[in-house]
N, C-alpha and C positions, 0 to 999 in steps of 0.2 A: 504494500500500500504506500502511496505517496506520504511524505512526512507531514503534509498538511491535514491528513485524515487519520486521526487516532481513534480506532474503533473501540477502544476501551471506554471512551466517553459516550458511546452510542448504545442503543437498546435494540433488542430483537422483540418483535411484536408478541404479546401474550394475550389470550391463550395461544398455544401452538397452532400454526396453520399448515396443514400437510403439504399443499402445493408450493407455498412460499418456502417451506423447509426443503422441498425437493429441488426447486430451481435455485434458491438462494444459498446461504441466508441473506436476507435483506436487513438493513440497519437503518435506524432513524434517531434523530436528536431534536429536541425542542429547546430553542433558546428564546427566553422571554415569553411574551403573550402569544399563545398558539393562534390567536385570531389575527395576528399581524402578518403581513406579507413576508415570506422567506424565513419565518420563525421555525418552520419544520424543514430539516435537511435530511434527505434519504440517500443511502449508498448501497449499490450492488457491486461487490467485487466480481469481475467476470473471469471465467476460465474457458478452457477449450470446449467444454460441454455446452457453452452458450453460443457456439459458432454456427454460421451458415456455410453455404458452399464456398464462398469466397474468402473465408477466414475471418470475416467480420462478425459482429454481434447479430444474432438472428432477430428478425423483426418481432417474432413472438415473445422473445425475452424482453425486448424494449417495450412492447405493449403491456406485458405483465408488470414491468417496473413502473410504467405510467399509471396503471391501474392502482398499484400499491401507493404511489405518491398521491394520487387523487384521493384515495380513501383516507390516508393519513392527514393530508392538508385540510380537506373538507370535513372529515370526521372529527379531528381535534378542534377545528374552529367551532363545530357544533356543540362540543361538550367542554370547551375551554381548556383542553389539554388534560382532562382527567381520565381519559380512556374508559368512560362510562357509557359511550354510545357505540353501536355497531353500524358501520357504514356499508351499504349495499349499492354498487354502481348501477345507475339507471341508464346513463349514456356516456360515451366517451369518444373523443376525436383526437387523433394523433397525426401530426405531419412530420415526416422524416426529412430532415434537412441535410444530413451527412451520415456517413457510415461510422459505426463504432468499432473499436478494435478489441478483440479478446485479450485478456491478460491485464487490462487496465480497468479501474473502477468507473462505474457510471454514477453520476450524482444528479439528484432531482430536488428542486425547490419549487414553491408555488405560492399563489396568492388566493386566499379565500375571497370570494366576490360577494356572496350573500348567503345567509342562513335563515330559513323559515322554520315553521313548526315541524315539517317533515323532510324538507330537502335542503341540501347544501351545494353551492356552486363554487367551483375553483378552476384555476388555470395555472400552468407552470411550464417549466423547461426541464429537459434532460441534457446533461453536458458530460464531456469527458476531457480532462486536462484543460478546462476552461473553454472548450469549443462546444457550442450548442449543436447537438445532433438531432434533437426532436422537440417539438412543441406539443403540449397536451392541454385539453380542457374537458370538463365533464360535470356531471350531476350525480350526486349520491342521495339515497334515502337513508336517513339516520333514525335508528330506533334504540331504545334503552338496551344496553348490553345484557342486563339481567333478564329482560323479557326475551331477547333473542336466544339466550342460552336455555331458558326454560322451554321455549318452543322446540329447540333442538332435542331436548331430553324427552319431551312428549312425543315427538315424531320419530324417535329412534325405533327401528323395527327390532323385533326379537331376533336373536342370533340364529341364522340359518346358513346352510351350506350355499356358497355362491353358485348360481346356475351358470353354465358355460355360455359365453356370449358368442353367438354364431355369426360369421361373416359369409355372405353369399359367395358361391364358388366362382362367379364371374368377376370378382374383384381381385386385383393384383396386389400382393404385399409390396409396399413401397420400401424395399430394402435399400434403395439409393437415397432415402430421405437424408436431410442434413443432420449433423451431430446433435443439435438441439432437439430436433423433432424425434430422433431415435431415443434421446434421453427421456422425453415425455412418455413415449409408449408407441407400440406398433400401430401403423395405420395402413389402410387399403384404399385403392382407387380404381375408378373405371372411367374411361374417356366417354364423353357424351357429345352430342352436336352442340357446338358453341359453348363448351365448358367441360365439367367433370363432376362426378359424385365421389365423395370420400366417406369412409367409415372408420371410426376408431373405437375399439372396446374401451370402457372406462375402468379405472383402477382407484383404490382408496386414496393414493397420493395426489389425485387430481382434485380433491375437495378443499374447501376453505374451513376456517375454524368453526363455522356454523353447521358443517356437515353436508352442505350442498356443493355442487361442482363450482370450482373457483372461476371467477370471471376472467382472470389472466389465462387460465388453462383453456377456456373456450375460445378466447381470442387467439391463443397460440395455435390451436387446431385450425381456426378459420384462416389465419394468415398463411399457414402452410398450404391450406386448400386453395387460396386465391392464386398463390404463385404457381402451384402445380397446374391448376386449370389454365392459367395464362400461358404457361410453357407448352402444354399439350395443344392448345388452340392455335398459337402463333408460331411455334417452333423456335422461339427466341428465348434468351435468358432474361428472366423477370426479377425485379426488385420492387418492394413496396415503397410508394411515395407518400400515400395518405391512406388512413384507415379510420372508419367510423363505425360504431356499433351501438345498437339499442338492445338492452336486456329485457326480454319479454317474460321469462319465467325461470325458476330454479330447476336444476337437474340433479340427478343422483348417480352414484357410481355403481349402478345395478344393471345397466344395459348399454349397448353401443350408442354413440352419437353418429348422426348422419348429416351430411351437408351437401346440397346440390349447388354448385357454383356456376353462374352464368357469366359469359363474356359477351355481352350484347354489342360491344363496339370496340374496335382496336384499329390503330394505325401502325406506322412504322416505328414509332417511339413510345407510344402510350397505349395501355389497354384499360378499359373501365369495366369493373367487375362487381358483381353483387351476389349475395348468397343468404341462405337461411339455414340455421343449424337446428336440428330437431332431435328429440329422443322419444321413442315410442309414440310418434305422431304428434307430440307436444312441441310447439315452437318455443325455443329457448333464446335464440340470438338472431337478430337481423343485422346484416353488415354490408358495407360497400367499401371498395378500395380503388385507388388509382395505382396502376402498375407501370413502372418504367421498363421499356424493352430495349435490349441491345443484342447485337449479333453474338451468337455463341462462339467462344474462342476455338 
């Protein structure tokens, strides 16, 4: 870590969050009033497992870090830094300005914009060695943490043997997925007209501290899906320029996620993509993305 970042003065989010523990650890520190701009500072040390095909930080890892920062900045503004509220992402938009490098920490700061009785709004930046690589903005719904944990306990199913999660035989195992995507879990794809369909079995480490599928996980899967669909449709090398998502419902680590990705329009340098992520026919995430295209090396 750079000398300017002393992780001994930072905290890891509690209660434990399985997906953030799997991808991270993520760190944060609050200096002063949590309702002030830049009071919350977040850090993600990156390693090879965060990498994409080009050796940079995968878009899904950056989206997960943006989601983490949004929930920390907006959530702590809502409860005054007491960690008594549970922040659930409603919507988020991320613009990728530059590539991140693995092996160097990512940093995020933000500005709370408004807090209402149920919602909190914030925006911020992700940087690496002083260079801004992404902008983020979003909305969270904040609820009392004690109430959220009580709901989790009430909703917890009785312990049963996990049923096998079946993938249709006409889906190809994406063994050539990026390091980060393979770290998350195996996925399967099938080329469609003007797009692709992807399936991913879910695992316990894909959940958040409330027991539902983590928003960063769902966006990681969606980001891998949009780049795969763009590559299959255009035959070119894709990279995410912008990504926006609306969270429609919560998912569980009990059955596979499916997403149909459409590439309704593309040119020589850009593709415009949209998709819907579902589980057992229930809509979880609506998303859209702008993809930069370049000739394959």
